[in-house]
Residue, then its C-alpha position, 0 to 999 in steps of 0.5 A: m284052627n291053625q295046625f301050629l298053634p291056635e292063637l294063629q288062627e286069630f292073624t291068619k284070618d284076614p289078610k295081612i300087611a307084611y313088614f320085613s326088616m333084617e333087624i327089630g328092636i321091640a324090648n331090651n331083653i330081645p338084642t336082636y337091633s342094632g340101632g336106629l333101623g331096628v328101633l324103628a322097625g319096632d317102633t312100627i310095629k308097636s304103633g300098628a298094634d296101638l292102631k290095630l292095624p292088620m300087620a304081621a312082621v318077618t325078622l331074623l332070630s340073631k341068636k348071638g344079638y349084635f355085640t355086647q361092647e366093652i370099653d377099658e380105661r383108655g377107651r378101647q372096644t372090644e365086642m363079645p356075643t350078646l347071650w340071651e335064651p329066645s325060649k324065655q321071651m318067644t315061642l318056637l314054631p313046629a313049621k319049617v321052610y326050606v332054602q337053597i344055598e350053596g346047594r344045599d337044602v337049608a331049613v328055617q324055622p319061625w320063633l313066634y313074638i306078640v306085639k300086644s297093645l292096650t288098645g286090643g291091636s296085637i302083631p305077630v313077629f316071626f324070628l327066623d332061625t337057622d339053628i337046627a339039627e338038620n342043618s350043618p354047622d356052617d348054616r346053622e349059623i346063617t341067623s346068629s350074628l346081626y351084620g356080623g361075618d363077611h359079604v358071603y355071610r351078609l347075602k346068606q341071611e338076606i336070602v333067609l330074610g327074604i325068601a324063606g320069610v315069604r315061604m314061611l308065611y305061606e306055610l303058617g297061613f298067611e294071606i298077604k295083601k302087602y310086603h313092606m320092606n324096611e331098606g334093601h335087606a328084604s328085597f329076596l321077597t320080590l324073586e319069591l314073588l316073582l316066582r309065586y306069580k310065574r305065568p305058564i310059558e305057554d301063555v305068553w308070547d315073549e318068554r320075558l312076560v312069564w314074570d309078572v312083574d307088574r302083580v309083584k310090584n302092586i303088591c310091594v312098599f320099600t322104604t330106603h333108609t340109607p343117602v350114601e352110596a356105599g351104604h347100599d347092599k351090593f353082591s357080584y354076580d358070580l357070588i350070586l350064583r355060587v351062593m344063590g343059584e339061578l333063581i330066576p334067570l341072570n339076565v332077567l335079575k340084571e334088568l331088575g337089580g343092576q347089569d354091574n351087580l346085584n343092588m338090593t336096593l335097584l331090585a326094591l326099586n324096579l319092584s315096588e309099586f310105593v317108595n319113601g325115603v324116611a324124611k323129605k330131605h332123604r326123598d331128595v337126596s334119594k332121587n338124585m342117587f337113584p333119577g327117574y325113580e318116584i320116590s316120596a317122603i314118609t318122615n319117620g316117627v317114634h313110639s310115644y308111650t316107649w321112648t316117654c320117661d315115666s315122670l313125663k309119662r305121669l305128667y302127660d297122663k295128668y293134663l293130656p289123657g289120652w296122648a300114648n295112642e293120640p299124640e296129637l294131643f302134645v299141641r295142647v302141652d300149654r296146659i302144663p304148668e311150667e314149674e311141673l314140666w321142670a320138676a318132672h324134667i329135673e326127676a328124668k335128669k336124676v335118674l340119668i345122673d345118678f346112672v352115670n356116675s354109679e357107671t363110670k365115676a364121674g362125679m356129674d351133678y344135677d344143676t350143671l347143663t347136661i348135654g347128650f349124645a349118642r348113636r352109632a360111632t361113625a365117622y360122619k357122625r362127627p361125635d367129636l365136633i364139639f372137640s374141634d377147638i379145645d382151648r375155646l370149648e375150655r373157655i366158654a365152658s369150663g364148669k358150665i357144662q357136662l357130656v355124657y356120650s355112649g354109642k357102638a362103633h362096627p366091630k369092622d369100623d377102625h375109624g369109629k372105634w378111634l373116636i372112641e379112644k378120642i373122647h376119652v382122651i379129651k376126657e382125661r384132658l379136661k379133667g376138673k374142668i368139664k366132665i365127660a362120660y361115656l356109657k358103654n354098651y348103648d341099648m334102649e334102656k340106657a337110651l331112655k335115660l339119656v334122651s330124657g335125662v339131658d337137657i340139650w341133645l346134640n347131634t353133629p353129622l355130615r350133611p346130607h349123611e343123616a337120611s332121617g335120625t330118630s333119636g332127637m324125636k325121643a329127646a322131643h318127646n321128654g321136652v329135651i331141646n335140640f341142638s343140631v345139624l340141619d339134616g335129616w329130620w330136624i330140617e323139618g322140626h326146627i325153628e330157630g329159637f323156639t323148638g331149638w337151635a341149628i349148627g351151621q348153614s341152612p340146607t338150602e345153602t351151596t355145599v361143596a361136598n368133598d370140602v369136608d375140612a371147610m364144613d368142619q369149621r364152619d360148623a364147630d364155630d357155630l356151634y361154640n358161639k351159639l353155646e357161649a352167647i345163647i345156650i349157657p346164659m339161657y340155662r343159667g339165668d332165663r329159665h322161663t324162656w328155657i322151659r318154653m323151649m322144652q314146651n315148644a319141642i313137646g307141642k310142636n316136635a312129639y306132636y309131629f314126629n312120632s310112629h302114629r302119625m307115620m304109620r297112619r301116613y303108610v296106611t293112606e299112602a302105601y298099603i290102600r293104594 
């Protein structure tokens, strides 16, 4: 019997795939996520449980969450800690491991949460916590705030995730056959594995061969999510030596992680047998960023049951029984009568509009074409693209559309905060012409209301900065039509006028990367043209074609862009190699 908890005995009997992610979004009342990366990790684990995959997951507790967003009447964001009590959701295990940080032994304990599926599958998730009495006050804060603090704080968190995470799985009695790093934050796990598989010095003729790189590579899988250079974690070697010490010789670390500074993505690339981007376009972008590396593409998906609203769930249960664990059944969406699909959508729309009005007093109505835009508030997402020419937008859409926004700006992203303020200024300017609401404190619960309740899901990233994007996949699960720049997943999911509409040029056309103003202008023009000539007239005058496009979104997009398909590909391409 497992010495820490009898219920762990079942999980430690057989070898497991260990899934490491800095953030995991499993449920709204466990605020250990900031956005898409964490929610994707949660969907990965849920599908793993549904499919009864032999997995265990490791993350950080983030006892103060990411942050709770407050927005005043002028649109100014302030951040507050997210207060939650882990003991109400999970079990603190009596296991303990130590890592060296700044020359001190830092104790780490795990909280256990078990993701259970109606199929009978289950996956343990271990939330690592340094808030332990024997640690110093500073060390107790290492696992407090997700993405909080400075570079030093981030480095300490990644040491706990990667190194303490591997040690904890060993301490709990797990046998791991594959380690899957979800983004470079977890890359230090490779160093711990190098230490564990170190050959005796007398067995090798060259000291560098002490480090069994091939053995570590053979059991590591790496998924990169970042298509921009600035998004990859890098640490100076002076900082590494001061905080982590010389865990392995510095010359060996530089060979694996880069000569100038430690690039966590490069470390994972050099120590993983299988590497993938999260969309086909993202694979190509990643290959250009890291030439010489073999990078595959497994396009992201979303957990179908989690991201389908209640009214659509009932409809799918009626006409597509078994859909939740077999999303391929969405291809048979034509079984659903048009009037019933529309009625289910209107039910979801009323839930959203009632919620928006109660939260913002926006006075929105059920009949107007409702456009949703919700994601992290940051420059490359271009949430203000639709307002590029406000006079033109008024002429096209006054009284014909209403807009619902939501999304947090990172506490240190001043431009992202400014964009939220800008939307509030425009909201006041367009009062009486176009209703606009901004929902504060975007979370999983609000996301489901939004992706199911709007009529159009708008996405306007500056290409090629969208690695994948999953919110549009969630919208498609609810029959909501995408209107998006051709980047990330939408390149694969888009069929013009059939599954939705594109904004701007195709990804095959030449783009001058530094000519952002010209790209903004072209994209805005196309957005306005399609809104005026196609989308508004169809919504107001051709309900049959609109519903057919809703069916196509379900039958062509939800059918494929789900995490069950994604996980089956990870199994066959990454886990059983």
